[in-house]
LUMMI-72454 format. One record per atom (N, C-alpha, C): y, x negated, z. Coordinates in steps of 0.001 Angstrom, whole numbers, plus 500000, padded with zeros to 6 digits. Each point is the difference from the previous one (the first is absolute). Layout:
<atoms>
YXZ/...
</atoms>
This chain:
<atoms>
508607484041504698/498676500454500437/500166501094501050/499357501133499781/500090501098500956/499154499699501237/500210500806501064/499239499810501220/498512500152499781/499601500963499165/498567500222499757/499408498857499186/500772499493499027/499500498867499225/499846498772500898/500956499799500918/499912498878500936/498792500154500907/499733501242500439/498824500257500827/498731499585499271/499884500348498728/498805499655499232/499851498486499872/501107499300499736/499944498545499840/499568499328501305/500630500402501113/499664499389501283/498599500375500450/499593501245499701/498643500428500355/498972499153499266/500271499751498742/499092499173499208/499920498591500593/501140499445500400/500000498665500596/499232499985501324/500165501074500780/499296500075501280/498491500010499785/499533500846499100/498561500116499789/499423498754499345/500839499248499275/499543498756499376/500152498807500935/500499500276501247/500210498947501007/501006498967499506/501000500451499272/501013499090499470/501385500314500557/500072500811501048/501271500435500535/500487499038501080/501316499734500029/500544499154501055/500605500876501090/500491499348501069/500488500748501154/501198500895499634/500928499475499232/501168500785499628/499617501218499171/499081499789499063/499554501111499159/499225501016500823/499212499510500964/499236500915500832/500922500871500858/501057499389500535/500970500775500781/500623501094499145/500279499668498756/500563501004499093/498985501101499707/498719499630499872/498953500995499770/499938500973501172/500120499484501212/499976500870501172/501172500975499987/501167499529499561/501164500882499903/499720501153499035/499401499667498878/499705501036499003/498956500980500516/499003499494500730/498958500865500537/500574500959501042/500994499539500742/500621500852501022/500798501148499398/500384499861498746/500823501021499337/499181501280499822/500406501126500607/499232501253499864/499834500436498546/500944499641499147/499913500389498595/498884499273499267/499481498916500596/498950499212499341/498608500359500514/499896500959500942/498707500310500605/498978500414498948/500393500891499091/499081500464498954/499523498814499167/500928499109499670/499673498853499157/499005499075500696/500253499705501266/499139499079500738/498600500577500163/499906501270500360/498682500622500157/499231499995498681/500712500219498911/499339500001498697/499508498608499640/500777498972500346/499557498631499738/498736499675500789/499941500474501226/498806499789500812/498793500665499342/500189501251499587/498898500697499332/499575499246498743/500973499539499246/499722499322498738/499140498772500218/500341499210500991/499259498766500237/498621500259500579/499889500970500880/498698500294500589/499027500572498978/500537500700499009/499124500650499021/499805499189498736/500722498900499853/499958499262498741/498625499444499689/499281499552501032/498690499399499776/498847500939500280/500316501257500352/498929500939500335/499278500463498743/498690500190500129/499238500502498862/500290501464499736/500387500727501048/500327501408499865/501382500231500591/500663501102499642/501320500277500553/499960500029501516/501016499390500616/500092499963501448/500726501239500487/499415500690500958/500642501173500587/500120499775501500/501231499868500493/500194499800501417/501411500396500374/500230500126501303/501314500334500528/500716498690500319/501037499654499257/500700498743500189/500528499874501416/500492501099500558/500560499949501346/498953499585501025/498757500470499813/498934499605500924/499690498514499853/500028499520498747/499748498583499765/501069499157500680/501256500430499899/501098499230500574/499925499958501519/499301500953500598/499915500045501460/499055498939500555/499207499374499124/498994499036500458/500641498619500149/501035499879500795/500781498763500043/499337498931500860/499637500339501240/499442498990500896/498714499407499430/499149500873499471/498739499516499429/500270499096498813/500985500390499193/500317499200498822/500491498622500371/500917499931500977/500514498710500429/498878499144500569/499132500626500813/498905499259500611/499064499409498964/499700500786498979/499078499524498975/500596498837499224/501295500095499708/500635498911499259/499945498719500823/500307500128501318/500014498813500846/498609499423500226/498964500862499960/498640499545500309/499318499332498827/500490500217498763/499313499447498843/500165498484499966/498949499299499579/500037498544499980/500306499453498611/499780500817499008/500226499524498642/501494499853499776/500435498851499431/501419499740499764/500795500174501296/499459499465501113/500606500257501297/501426499485500078/500305498902499290/501366499471500016/500993500997499448/499602500625498915/500872501000499392/500229501153500954/498944500483500668/500135501139500896/500896499661501192/499894498744500490/500859499623501109/501462500044499568/500237499573498777/501384500042499519/500469501433499808/499058500902499684/500371501382499739/500061500840501264/499470499513501131/499952500811501207/501379500470500467/501050499147499998/501310500513500410/500456501147499112/499703499893498694/500362501073499092/499240501270500357/498698499855500262/499186501166500337/500504500653501276/500426499175500972/500526500554501243/501262500805499740/500837499496499098/501224500731499667/499666501331499362/498979500015499164/499575501246499365/499484500976501047/499300499463501002/499473500847501059/501120500775500679/501164499369500147/501131500680500628/500459501191499179/499684500001498708/500367501116499138/498939501091499991/499019499871500827/498955501018500017/498817499584499153/499895498698499680/498850499511499246/500029500412498548/501164500079499407/500116500576498658/499192499256498951/499916498669500105/499240499275498982/498901499121500591/499711500178501272/498963499189500627/498654500188499331/499601501262499877/498696500282499401/499959499499498564/501099500171499288/500089499507498631/499830498494499962/500680499295500916/499902498547500020/498575499536500233/499300500695500900/498601499657500261/499149500193498747/500177501129499352/499226500270498792/500285498952498935/501275499605499900/500350499039498952/499364498636500270/500025499565501267/499464498687500320/498502499932499756/499328501137499963/498569500000499710/499726499750498525/500987500235499171/499789499820498564/501256499409499389/500047498715499948/501195499303499550/500379500352498576/499016500293499160/500267500268498589/499899501478499674/500383500833500927/499904501449499792/500700500436498728/499400500980499314/500623500522498792/501268500765500298/500205500367501285/501247500676500355/501185499111499698/499839498694500232/501081499066499710/500325500025498511/498961499955499179/500224500027498556/500589501330499584/499591501072500686/500492501334499666/501507500077500189/500488499486501137/501434500061500274/500765499108499043/499452498817499680/500695499107499087/500210500647498641/499108500903499608/500093500643498697/500675501366500086/500695500266501094/500573501318500226/501098500307498992/500316501290499886/501013500470499049/501101500720500776/501237499615499746/501142500607500684/500265501399499457/500605500862500808/500324501355499519/501128499964498977/500209501139499351/501087500092499038/501351499968500699/501058500090499205/501345499948500560/501022500544499025/501250499637500201/501089500479499156/500044499189498708/499287500483499004/499915499309498711/500212501004498878/500908499692499090/500258500897498869/500834499279498961/499951500515498789/500831499507498903/500853501148499485/501289499764499850/500932500989499467/500345499639498568/499835500955499098/500356499782498594/501065501004499610/501111499504499463/501098500877499592/500742499341498842/500315500795498997/500714499517498815/499310498795499372/498678500026499982/499232498949499348/499853498715500786/500491499962501240/499901498789500803/499255500302501291/499141499059500413/499193500198501203/500489499122501142/499909500552501219/500414499290501208/498871500107501027/499539498858500497/499003500006501066/500739500266501303/499679501096500659/500718500394501206/499616499130501197/500957499795500874/499810499144501165/499021500629500989/499088499184500530/499064500475501021/500679500112501355/501193499408500144/500733500091501259/500664501365500153/500179500703498894/500540501349500026/498870500990499761/500268501274500266/498963501000499732/500531501237499295/501311500002499661/500582501179499361/501093499589499012/500067500751498889/501106499846499064/500705501343499849/501231499952499542/500783501221499816/500929499831498815/500560501111499536/500935499987498885/501387500376500507/500983499187499656/501385500276500354/500809499996498709/500207501207499451/500672500088498703/499121499425498915/500466498904499395/499227499349498940/499369498692500475/499930499805501319/499479498752500552/498764500279500851/498989499151499864/498791500088500819/500092498973501110/499766500451501246/500189499166501175/498794500077500929/499872498973500877/499100500114501138/500688500839501066/499258500398501029/500565500895501005/501168499381500757/500094498648500024/501103499353500714/501220499760499125/499943500482498747/501144499860499105/499926498824499050/498979499160500130/499837498862499094/499655500492498594/500729499524499003/499770500442498624/498690499444499459/499293500829499228/498753499579499355/500256499616498554/500654500903499278/500301499752498594/501271499173499881/500064499205498946/501144499118499822/501131500643499202/499842501274499668/501059500717499274/499842501488500241/501052500752499736/499951501447500171/499183500642498884/499284501050500360/499163500726499052/500628501363499712/499953500411498782/500556501306499640/498891501045500041/499664500606498900/498982501067499949/498621499380499823/499582499229500980/498722499298499903/498932500715500812/498749499725499642/498850500490500755/499387498806500713/499790500142501294/499413498924500797/498527500280500243/499204498949500095/498588500128500351/499701499020501120/499451500503501086/499542499133501078/498481500032499997/499393498827499946/498541499890499912/499492499123501133/499060500524500777/499376499225501065/498634499517499529/499633498774500342/498655499518499661/498999500481501034/498725499716499809/499030500176501071/500452499107501146/500054500561501195/500488499233501136/501503500075500175/500636500993499373/501447500124500120/500440501421500330/501208500126500525/500625501296500215/501506499779500037/500775501067499786/501458499864500067/500617501376500181/501249500019500467/500735501236500235/501212500053499089/500308501210499536/501117500191499077/500827501191500449/501301499841499999/500897501131500153/500554500313498613/499665501170499481/500402500381498650/501488500368499967/500585500115498808/501439500277499893/500453501261500727/499116500998500166/500383501255500663/499768499958501512/499532498869500529/499724499882501430/498552500254500365/499162500365499037/498568500183500252/499376498656500369/499157500015501047/499316498783500437/498545500023499551/499549498874499467/498640499885499484/499369498720500540/498733500105500393/499208498817500353/498872499915498987/499917498903499274/498938499842499008/498912499111500582/498768500433499856/498845499275500518/499566498929499012/498909499326500314/499500498910499159/499573500504498626/500107499116499002/499572500279498621/500648501277499467/501306500092500125/500735501220499630/501216499663499147/500339500914499093/501222499888499199/500820501273500155/501295499833500244/500918501131500084/501173499732499068/500234500936499076/501118499873499068/501032501085500296/501273499606500022/501067500952500310/501307499546499349/500879500945499650/501293499623499407/500990499590501081/500929499142499667/501031499614500955/501019501126500200/499995500951499065/500851501183500128/499176501216499575/499784500936500929/499255501208499659/500861500933499148/499319500860499237/500703500983499191/500654501055500892/500925500772499422/500755500978500784/499145501168500468/498969500359499213/499228501192500340/498602499707500546/499596498724500063/498682499681500536/499917498527500380/499034499717500866/499693498619500399/498531499765499674/499711498958499262/498630499796499527/499590498544500133/498784499789500553/499429498657500110/498567500056499486/499445498832499692/498623499898499513/499216499087500930/498781500425500333/499193499261500973/498617499670499469/499564498776500272/498611499574499798/499568499327501299/499012500548500679/499559499414501258/500255500940501161/500568499487501090/500223500829501187/501392499760500567/500648501078500415/501327499895500605/500231501165500947/500833499752500997/500422501031500944/501471500293499730/500335501305499881/501362500407499648/500629500817501127/501248499694500316/500854500859500815/501185500354499115/499916501174499358/500941500379498950/501274500599500597/501137499478499560/501291500541500431/500161501413499434/500411500940500849/500091501402499590/501220500241499110/499732500566498832/501059500453499085/499488501277499344/500473501145500461/499469501282499544/500181500215498504/501075499479499434/500283500240498580/499521498866499098/499309499017500571/499503498890499176/498610499604500498/498956500644499463/498630499722500463/499582498563499720/499007499573500766/499473498646499898/498590500090499414/499724499211498983/498694500015499335/499328498627500116/498702500025500275/499182498795499935/498972500226498897/500034499154498991/499058500138498885/498956498887500062/498748500389499795/498908499046499941/499120500356498809/499048499151499719/499087500264498887/499110501201500293/499710500245501305/499043501040500362/500643501313500429/501162499937500669/500646501228500451/501497499780500164/500741501104500056/501442499952500195/500370500800501241/501072499586500668/500445500661501216/501483500371499873/500320501202500454/501391500448500048/500358500304501451/501119499418500470/500436500221501376/501516500177500036/500478500605501097/501437500102500236/500413499042501117/499253499924501046/500257499081501099/498810500045500926/499276498930500119/498739500056500735/499478498610500301/498908499951500769/499301498755500292/498552500159499563/499542499089499163/498624500083499519/499496498636499587/498676499889499946/499340498781499537/499220500324498742/500045499074499058/499291500228498738/499215498751499626/498710500175499763/499130498905499588/499402500341498648/500257499157499017/499535500289498653/499523498724499318/499053499315500658/499434498784499439/499017500344498880/499885499081499048/499047500180498907/498582500068500549/499175500813499399/498582500164500340/499783500590501387/501052500606500571/499887500686501280/500668501362499882/499576500989500807/500664501307499968/501480499859500337/500822500870499412/501424500021500309/500216500902501213/500622499451501060/500103500705501277/501460500116500431/500444501225500268/501348500252500506/499888500647501375/500640499395500979/499955500499501374/501416500343500448/500212501261500387/501341500464500371/500193499926501508/501049499292500415/500294499871501426/501029501043500431/501039500216499198/501046500969500334/500614500539498713/500522501232500063/500634500593498825/499012500746499132/500228499973498700/499132500706499059/500037499293498660/498845499928499342/499924499382498680/499115500837499090/500248499848498715/499129500580498978/499307498863499276/498670500088499911/499244498997499263/499463500642498727/500064499240498913/499574500508498696/499034499032499356/498933500528499427/499044499191499256/500364500038498523/500430498886499409/500311499986498565/498792500356499138/498792499715500525/498790500248499212/499692501483499873/500066500738501120/499633501416499982/501196500937500090/501143499465500386/501173500845500187/500014500736501329/498989499776500841/499922500670501296/501156499570500895/500593500968500701/501117499740500901/499644500507501393/500241499166501017/499748500388501379/501210499636500853/500317500875500961/501069499710500955/499373499644501341/500419498865500557/499451499539501265/500929500336501162/499379500224501152/500710500192501248/499763498775500878/500860499734500992/499800498844500868/498601499989500619/499359498832499956/498653499864500532/498926500203498958/500393500352498786/499026500199498931/499934498775499094/498853499880499352/499763498893499083/499391500535498710/500479499499498879/499457500370498691/499272498800499413/498705500180499738/499196498950499382/499688500436498580/500458499213499037/499823500348498590/498847499204499411/498981500726499533/498848499377499357/499675500753498718/499996499294498886/499689500579498694/500881501219499697/501267499909500332/500954501048499657/500055501171500949/499168500020501055/499957501129500936/500400499538501400/500789500837500684/500462499684501349/499051500561501063/499783499214501043/499310500459501198/501015499914501130/500397501146500560/501010500042501045/499320500120501362/500383499146500947/499396500055501331/501020499577501052/499726500377501254/500840499596501118/499469498683500567/500909499075500292/499599498681500485/500917499565501139/499576498950500695/500865499334500969/500872499026499210/501237500370499770/500865499204499122/500224498584500516/499880499791501317/500236498673500565/499041498969499414/498788500448499661/499025499069499424/500457499471498642/500777500792499276/500357499652498628/501352499298499888/500758499958501091/501255499254499972/499996498878501040/498853499778500656/499916498935501003/500317498642499379/499685499829498715/500249498713499347/501478499646499988/500872501021500011/501443499730500012/500440499442501347/499154500143501026/500251499445501332/499122498774500241/499480499419498911/499159498797500057/498709500219500781/499364501142499758/498713500303500629/499047500582498956/498755499533500009/498942500662499245/499442501100500902/499963501233499513/499406501089500766/498904500631499155/498758499757500384/498852500498499251/499306501069500826/500125501233499602/499470501134500751/498824500601499238/498791499647500425/498788500494499342/500004499647498518/500398498779499695/500105499549498607/498790499156499628/499536500171498761/498891499187499507/500398498526499997/499066499131500378/500285498581500050/500416499480498624/499386500510498940/500366499556498660/501461500293499700/500539501113500518/501416500320499807/500883499150500906/499527499740501223/500752499143500910/500211498626499378/498951499487499378/500078498652499437/500921499921498793/500264501126499335/501001500002498928/501376499701500564/500285500546501187/501274499724500666/500100498520500363/498911499443500530/500013498592500380/500117499105498777/499355500367498911/500107499221498768/501448499864499549/500715501127500010/501387499976499523/500923499255500959/499791500204501304/500922499422500974/499797498497500171/498734499553499984/499711498581500196/499795499258498686/500034500709498878/499785499408498682/498675499253499961/498930500742500292/498662499426499992/499092500840499098/498831499452499733/498984500708499217/498852500387500921/499597501254499946/498887500481500819/498786500210499112/498867499444500431/498736500123499273/498974500632500942/499296501000499507/499006500689500822/498602499464499709/499298499597501048/498622499537499845/499108501170499600/498880499731499310/499097501081499581/499532500882501152/499924499433501193/499509500759501151/501082500865500653/501223499934499489/501111500711500639/499802501515499950/500259500642501140/499976501458500086/501345500462500537/500684500851499236/501329500461500396/499899500865501250/501032499944500823/500055500805501219/501460500220500363/500241500960500862/501375500338500390/500380499303501308/501286499656500079/500507499280501158/501269500658500533/500218499825501294/501266500312500647/500557498673500500/501175499631499543/500570498722500430/501510500020499827/500662499311500914/501446499808499903/500260498519500204/500517499342498963/500141498549500007/501418499626499576/500714499190500770/501327499539499571/499910499239498684/500918500259499089/499961499361498681/500501498564500018/500579499556501123/500501498632500042/498963499034500562/498747500436500143/498931499125500470/499428499189498840/499401498849500341/499288499217498997/498796500811499523/499519499680498808/498881500736499424/498783499978500915/499716498844500610/498812499892500854/500052501001501153/501197500279500507/500143500929501108/499692501420499541/500500500359498827/499727501338499468/498517500189499731/499353498983499443/498566500094499736/499204500058501301/500438499229501001/499300500012501283/500088501370500653/501146500661499850/500160501337500575/498997500971499390/499799499912498681/499032500870499331/498573499610500362/499747498691500063/498639499533500301/499587500323501424/500981500219500887/499668500266501399/499224501299500175/500012500858498976/499199501225500074/498506499681499985/499643498798499510/498605499608499988/499210500565498840/500664500581499011/499288500614498878/500261499279498684/500816498959500027/500331499299498773/500336498558500338/499712499089499073/500379498600500170/500751499545498761/500843498978500190/500797499470498907/499791498499499903/499882499524498780/499968498559499744/501255499665499205/500848499157500587/501273499665499364/499901498657499304/500276499998498706/500006498778499202/501391499863499384/500929499450500777/501376499920499529/500578501397499848/500367500357498778/500543501327499723/498941500954499454/498762499657500205/498891500840499564/499231500479501237/499845501306500154/499331500587501154/498721500694499544/498875499583500563/498725500626499686/499650500932501142/499742501262499656/499715501038500996/498510500245500036/499410499957501196/498550500179500142/499692501139500955/
</atoms>
């Protein structure tokens, strides 16, 4: 269990009044961790807004500052007074932390059956290192404890040298496929590094040809291509093809979405198989292919490779497009209510957060609400 998962479990126990002293001490340790500040504030927002008829808009930091009043109110209430007396030492300990959950505790005690509790119980964990490797007609489910595979001669290995395949492969083609909620890293035979995002397939030979290196992509991947001037590197997709010598770029080519190539460094040529159009990109440029035609524009490349650093970066992006990213990463279904009106958002959210935290971050704008039903999200 990761630290964030433990935080969610203990937080749920605290709000349900089922936490013991040892567990509470551990909760305080997690709250003190600066890396958990974003998570804790989001949990507070989530619980305060869970029962609201309209989206809650407030400054969490200001709420957390109301410590003395919060403690006083908890102590003054007469309902379930025995429980509050037992909880007072805990509340005092929280006060020493700057009142981080005092106000939350007060709100929770006012509504024992808050839907926030049910919301957290039905939460969805983020994606992780999940993929299946298929080579020579045999499939291998890759270990979630590792995050990278590599080729050493005719053997496929994890990054620590542990063998994956049970025999040597000759002139075979390997395919690594990630499910929704999965990602993985690959070092290709020539030293090129690739990160494949969720719901993606990458096919590559265990031995590249002498005059070219060629892979096939469905989905999204980030490439750092090893430079070989006399042996170009090709990425082939159903929608477009890319030719490079040595460069860093991101390519997204999901079905029913525009094909997008973003160049970080070096130079690439993109080709549309449908129209035959060829464009050369410079660093900082992006090619968006729609109906066989390229639209070239300058972009902030960090937004398009932030996912490789486990961050969602949404810069003036339509909410409907943002939710496509969440669907793939959390393996959920998004349904739009008839009253839904699309709008653009600016948001930066760590990808290792629980789904409820990511939704709370978006809902904090006060312009949208989400109803979570297991792996089904209704947008209003």
